[in-house]
C-alpha positions in Angstrom: -31.2 -15.1 2.6 -29.0 -17.7 4.5 -25.2 -17.4 4.5 -25.1 -20.7 2.5 -27.2 -19.1 -0.2 -25.1 -16.0 -0.3 -21.9 -18.1 -0.9 -23.5 -20.5 -3.3 -25.0 -17.7 -5.4 -21.7 -15.8 -5.7 -20.4 -15.7 -9.2 -16.9 -16.9 -8.2 -18.3 -19.9 -6.5 -19.5 -21.4 -9.8 -16.2 -20.9 -11.6 -15.1 -24.1 -13.4 -11.5 -24.1 -12.0 -12.8 -23.9 -8.4 -15.4 -26.6 -9.0 -12.8 -28.9 -10.5 -10.2 -28.6 -7.7 -12.9 -29.0 -5.0 -14.1 -32.2 -6.7 -10.6 -33.6 -6.9 -9.6 -32.7 -3.3 -13.0 -33.9 -1.8 -12.9 -37.4 -3.2 -13.1 -40.2 -0.6 -12.7 -39.3 3.0 -10.8 -36.1 2.4 -12.5 -32.7 3.0 -11.5 -29.4 1.5 -13.2 -26.0 2.2 -12.8 -22.5 1.1 -11.4 -20.4 3.9 -10.8 -16.8 4.8 -11.1 -13.7 2.6 -13.3 -15.1 -0.1 -15.9 -16.2 2.5 -15.6 -13.0 4.5 -15.8 -10.6 1.5 -18.8 -12.4 0.0 -20.7 -12.2 3.2 -19.9 -8.5 3.4 -20.9 -7.8 -0.2 -17.3 -7.0 -1.2 -15.2 -8.0 -4.2 -13.4 -11.3 -4.0 -9.8 -11.7 -5.1 -7.8 -14.9 -4.3 -9.6 -18.0 -3.2 -7.7 -20.0 -0.6 -8.5 -23.6 0.4 -8.0 -25.6 3.6 -7.9 -29.3 3.5 -7.5 -32.5 5.6 -5.1 -33.8 3.0 -1.3 -33.6 3.6 0.7 -31.4 1.2 2.1 -34.5 -0.5 -1.4 -35.9 -1.0 -2.6 -32.6 -2.4 0.2 -32.5 -4.9 -0.4 -36.2 -5.9 -4.1 -35.7 -6.5 -3.5 -32.5 -8.4 -0.8 -34.1 -10.6 -3.1 -37.0 -11.5 -5.8 -34.6 -12.4 -3.5 -32.7 -14.7 -3.1 -29.6 -12.6 0.2 -27.7 -12.1 1.5 -27.7 -8.5 4.0 -25.2 -7.0 5.5 -26.0 -3.5 4.8 -22.5 -2.2 5.3 -23.3 1.5 5.3 -27.0 1.9 7.0 -26.8 5.3 4.0 -24.8 6.5 1.5 -27.0 4.7 0.8 -24.9 1.6 0.8 -26.0 -2.0 -0.3 -23.7 -4.8 -2.4 -25.6 -7.4 -3.0 -24.0 -10.8 -6.2 -25.0 -12.6 -6.8 -23.7 -16.1 -4.4 -20.8 -15.3 -6.1 -19.9 -12.0 -4.0 -20.4 -8.8 -5.3 -21.7 -5.5 -3.4 -21.8 -2.3 -4.2 -25.1 -0.6 -3.1 -25.5 3.0 -3.3 -28.5 5.2 -5.1 -28.1 8.6 -2.6 -27.0 11.2 -1.9 -26.6 14.9 0.8 -24.4 16.4 3.5 -26.3 18.1 5.6 -23.3 19.1 5.5 -19.5 18.5 8.0 -16.8 19.2 6.1 -13.6 18.3 7.3 -13.7 14.7 6.9 -17.2 13.3 5.1 -20.4 14.2 6.3 -23.9 14.1 3.3 -25.9 13.0 2.2 -29.5 12.8 -0.4 -30.8 10.4 -3.7 -31.7 12.0 -7.1 -33.0 11.2 -9.3 -30.8 13.4 -11.2 -28.0 11.8 -11.8 -26.3 15.2 -8.1 -26.3 16.1 -7.3 -24.9 12.6 -9.8 -22.1 13.0 -8.7 -21.3 16.6 -5.1 -20.8 15.5 -6.1 -18.0 13.1 -6.0 -14.3 14.1 -9.4 -12.7 13.7 -12.9 -14.1 13.8 -13.9 -12.7 10.4 -11.0 -14.5 8.9 -11.8 -17.9 10.5 -14.8 -18.8 8.4 -15.0 -21.8 6.1 -17.4 -22.7 3.3 -17.8 -26.3 2.1 -18.2 -27.4 -1.5 -22.0 -26.8 -1.4 -21.6 -23.2 -0.1 -22.5 -23.9 3.5 -20.6 -21.6 5.9 -19.0 -23.2 8.9 -18.4 -20.8 11.8 -16.4 -22.2 14.7 -15.2 -18.9 16.1 -18.1 -16.5 16.1 -17.2 -14.8 12.8 -20.7 -14.6 11.4 -22.0 -12.5 14.2 -18.9 -10.2 14.0 -19.5 -9.8 10.2 -23.0 -8.7 11.0 -21.7 -6.1 13.4 -18.6 -5.3 11.3 -16.6 -6.0 14.4 -12.9 -6.9 14.0 -12.1 -9.2 17.0 -9.3 -11.6 17.8 -10.1 -15.3 18.1 -10.0 -16.2 21.8 -7.7 -14.2 24.1 -6.3 -11.1 22.3 -3.0 -11.1 24.1 -2.4 -14.8 23.4 -3.1 -14.3 19.7 -0.8 -11.2 19.5 2.1 -12.9 21.4 2.0 -15.7 18.8 2.9 -13.1 16.1 3.2 -9.4 16.9 2.3 -8.5 13.3 -1.3 -9.3 14.4 -1.4 -5.9 16.1 -1.0 -4.2 12.7 -3.4 -6.7 11.1 -6.0 -5.8 13.8 -5.9 -2.2 12.7 -5.6 -3.0 9.0 -8.7 -5.1 9.1 -10.5 -2.5 11.2 -9.6 0.1 8.5 -11.1 -2.1 5.7 -14.0 -3.9 7.4 -14.6 -2.4 10.9 -17.3 0.0 12.0 -17.7 2.2 15.1 -14.9 1.7 17.7 -12.3 -1.1 17.6 -12.9 -4.1 19.8 -11.9 -3.0 23.4 -10.0 -6.2 24.2 -8.0 -6.0 21.0 -7.3 -2.3 21.5 -6.0 -2.8 25.0 -3.9 -5.8 24.1 -2.4 -3.9 21.1 -1.5 -1.0 23.4 0.1 -3.2 26.0 2.1 -5.3 23.6 3.1 -2.7 21.0 6.8 -3.0 22.0 6.8 -6.5 20.5 6.5 -4.9 17.0 10.3 -4.2 17.3 10.8 -8.0 16.8 9.3 -7.9 13.4 11.2 -7.5 10.1 10.9 -4.1 8.5 9.5 -5.7 5.4 6.6 -7.2 7.2 5.8 -4.0 9.0 5.8 -1.9 5.9 3.8 -4.4 3.9 1.1 -4.4 6.5 1.2 -0.6 7.0 1.0 0.0 3.3 -2.1 -2.3 3.0 -3.7 -0.4 5.9 -3.0 3.0 4.2 -4.6 1.7 1.0 -8.0 1.2 2.7 -10.8 3.4 1.3 -10.6 5.5 4.5 -7.8 4.6 7.0 -8.4 7.7 9.1 -10.3 6.0 12.0 -7.7 3.2 12.2 -4.9 5.7 12.2 -6.6 7.6 15.0 -6.9 4.6 17.2 -3.3 3.5 16.4 -2.2 7.0 17.5 -4.3 6.8 20.7 -2.9 3.3 21.6 0.7 4.3 20.9 1.1 1.8 18.0 1.5 4.5 15.3 4.3 6.2 17.2 6.0 2.8 17.7 6.2 2.1 14.0 6.2 5.7 12.7 7.9 8.0 15.2 7.9 10.7 12.5 4.2 11.2 13.1 4.5 11.9 16.9 5.0 15.6 16.7 3.5 16.1 13.2 0.0 14.7 13.7 -2.4 12.9 11.5 -5.1 15.5 11.0 -4.3 16.1 7.3 -5.4 12.5 6.5 -9.1 13.4 6.9 -8.9 16.2 4.3 -6.9 14.0 1.9 -9.4 11.2 2.0 -12.3 13.6 1.3 -10.4 15.1 -1.6 -9.7 11.7 -3.0 -13.4 10.8 -2.8 -14.7 14.0 -4.2 -12.1 14.4 -7.0 -11.9 10.8 -8.0 -8.3 10.2 -7.0 -7.4 6.6 -6.4 -6.3 5.8 -2.8 -2.6 6.2 -2.7 -0.8 4.7 0.3 2.4 6.7 -0.2 0.6 10.0 -0.5 -1.3 9.2 2.7 2.0 8.5 4.4 3.3 11.9 3.2 0.1 13.5 4.8 1.1 12.3 8.3 4.9 12.8 8.1 7.1 15.9 8.0 8.4 17.1 4.6 12.0 16.9 5.6 14.3 15.0 3.2 16.8 13.5 5.7 13.9 12.1 7.9 12.2 10.6 4.9 15.4 9.0 3.8 15.9 7.5 7.2 12.2 6.3 7.3 12.7 4.7 3.9 15.8 2.9 5.1 14.3 1.8 8.4 11.1 0.3 6.8 13.0 -1.0 3.8 10.9 0.8 1.3 11.6 0.1 -2.4 14.0 2.4 -4.2 11.1 3.9 -6.1 9.1 4.5 -2.9 12.1 6.1 -1.1 12.9 8.3 -4.1 9.2 9.5 -4.3 9.2 10.3 -0.5 12.4 12.3 -0.7 11.3 14.1 -3.9 8.1 15.2 -2.2 10.0 16.3 1.0 12.6 18.3 -1.0 10.1 19.9 -3.4 9.4 23.6 -2.9 6.1 24.5 -1.3 4.3 26.6 -3.8 1.9 29.5 -3.5 -1.4 28.9 -5.4 -0.7 32.0 -7.4 2.8 31.1 -8.5 3.6 32.2 -12.0 3.7 29.5 -14.7 7.2 30.6 -15.7 8.5 29.8 -12.2 6.6 26.6 -12.1 8.1 25.4 -15.4 11.6 26.2 -14.0 10.9 24.2 -10.9 9.5 21.2 -12.8 12.5 21.2 -15.1 15.1 21.4 -12.3 13.5 19.1 -9.8 11.1 16.0 -9.7 7.7 16.8 -11.2 6.3 13.9 -9.2 7.4 15.4 -6.0 5.9 18.8 -7.0 2.6 17.2 -7.8 2.5 15.2 -4.6 3.0 18.4 -2.6 0.4 20.3 -4.6 -2.1 17.5 -4.0 -1.6 17.7 -0.3 -1.9 21.5 -0.4 -5.1 21.2 -2.4 -6.6 18.7 0.0 -5.7 21.0 3.0 -7.2 24.0 1.2 -10.4 22.2 0.4 -10.7 21.2 4.0 -10.2 24.7 5.2 -12.6 26.1 2.6 -15.5 24.7 4.6 -15.1 27.7 6.9 -12.7 30.0 5.0 -13.6 31.7 1.6 -9.9 32.6 1.0 -9.0 28.9 1.2 -11.6 28.2 -1.6 -9.6 30.5 -3.9 -6.4 28.8 -2.9 -7.9 25.4 -3.7 -8.8 26.7 -7.2 -5.3 27.9 -7.6 -3.8 24.5 -6.6 -6.2 22.7 -8.9 -4.9 24.9 -11.8 -1.3 24.1 -10.9 -1.9 20.4 -10.7 -3.6 20.4 -14.1 -0.6 22.3 -15.5 1.9 19.9 -14.0 0.1 16.8 -15.2 0.1 18.2 -18.8 3.6 19.6 -18.7 6.2 18.0 -21.1 9.8 18.3 -20.2 11.5 20.4 -22.9 14.8 19.3 -24.5 17.8 21.6 -24.3 18.5 22.5 -27.9 22.3 22.7 -27.6 24.5 19.7 -27.3 28.2 19.1 -26.8 28.7 18.4 -30.5 27.4 21.9 -31.3 30.1 23.4 -29.2 32.7 21.0 -30.7 31.8 22.5 -34.1 32.6 25.9 -32.7 36.0 24.7 -31.6 35.3 24.1 -27.9 37.4 21.3 -26.5 35.7 18.5 -24.6 36.3 18.8 -20.9 35.5 21.0 -17.9 35.3 24.1 -20.0 32.6 22.6 -22.3 30.7 21.5 -19.2 30.7 25.0 -17.8 29.6 26.5 -21.1 26.8 24.0 -21.5 25.6 24.8 -18.0 25.7 28.6 -18.7 23.7 28.0 -21.9 21.2 26.0 -20.1 20.7 28.7 -17.5 20.2 31.3 -20.2 17.6 29.0 -21.9 15.7 28.5 -18.6 15.8 32.3 -18.0 14.2 32.8 -21.4 11.3 30.6 -20.3 12.7 27.9 -22.6 12.0 30.1 -25.6 15.5 30.7 -27.1 16.3 28.3 -29.9 19.6 26.6 -30.8 20.8 29.4 -33.1 20.1 32.1 -30.5 21.8 30.2 -27.7 24.9 29.5 -29.8 25.3 33.2 -30.5 25.9 33.6 -26.7 28.8 31.2 -26.7 31.6 33.9 -27.3 30.3 36.1 -24.5 30.0 33.0 -22.2 33.5 32.0 -23.0 34.8 35.4 -22.3 33.0 35.6 -19.0 34.2 32.1 -18.0 37.7 33.1 -19.0 37.6 36.2 -16.8 
């Protein structure tokens, strides 16, 4: 089957919104093609998400044609040639052909052009530089088709030149290798990434974390992480991994695949970093993680590492007094490690069974509600203030010690003794 037939037969290629926008933007002498991920993924037999378009039309002309056709337009990045056109609720990013005027390793100043070859050659990787026209014919100006056949992730043209235009391309090289590559990474790309890794310091933390998170979300990022470590790139962006190692990632990925866990970028980050709260807090600040991501990392780092035979009474106390999410993250990593060790160690097999039991318990655990409130103490004549706080804390401790069994009446009976003890 030809590549044109593969594209033309794809379900997404016949979608009405796509056919409508291609018809509008291909009228007259204008030419608009599908570009990038939709073409690449279709040829590789993978799911297609967003569909991006490249066009010889200027951004203003795109907007004018879209408006006349009744489509909604959003000036997503007009200065860089991109207009988002929404057709029947489906968005398409439409970008005018471009050439780089000046680059500084982070951003490019572009000029609008009319050459498909120049537009293709300014892109980063050959597998991302393919176009498909309105009939489904694939246009390859950079050798991307051959690289897709070999599952080779390779820079367009000279690797160092491409990287110096935007140092984020180092991380994109490894990210696309994680998702689409096979065998070893392209030697030229690997050498260039190793030589130019210090340029990553020029990038914003947000861009680095966004790219790293997408890499970690690949079905199996372990090979990419290995080559990032070998080249020094991983230590450059994640110095926390230098003395900790990445060996645990292999067992985690296998556990995910065998147990049906969804790939979890943050859990994978935990697998290759030390469980030390201050370092995780610093990592979160440095890479500008979201508050939820930082909180989850710190909760995992601070959580107690549990024995697979820990009593349920102790586990309930830990879950009540700390973050259940942090406990579960830790148990999942311990389970993955035990399953990996169980291939040669029968004791580890028993440990894995214990961790599985604990995870199931944690996932079904419901946080109990302390049955005594301040108003209950007020009814007994306790004044609001520090004393009430100390009494409530002592009551809660007694309730936890009872394995959460004592009810409201039984706890209130303890108030006189608690008051006397506090008074002493």
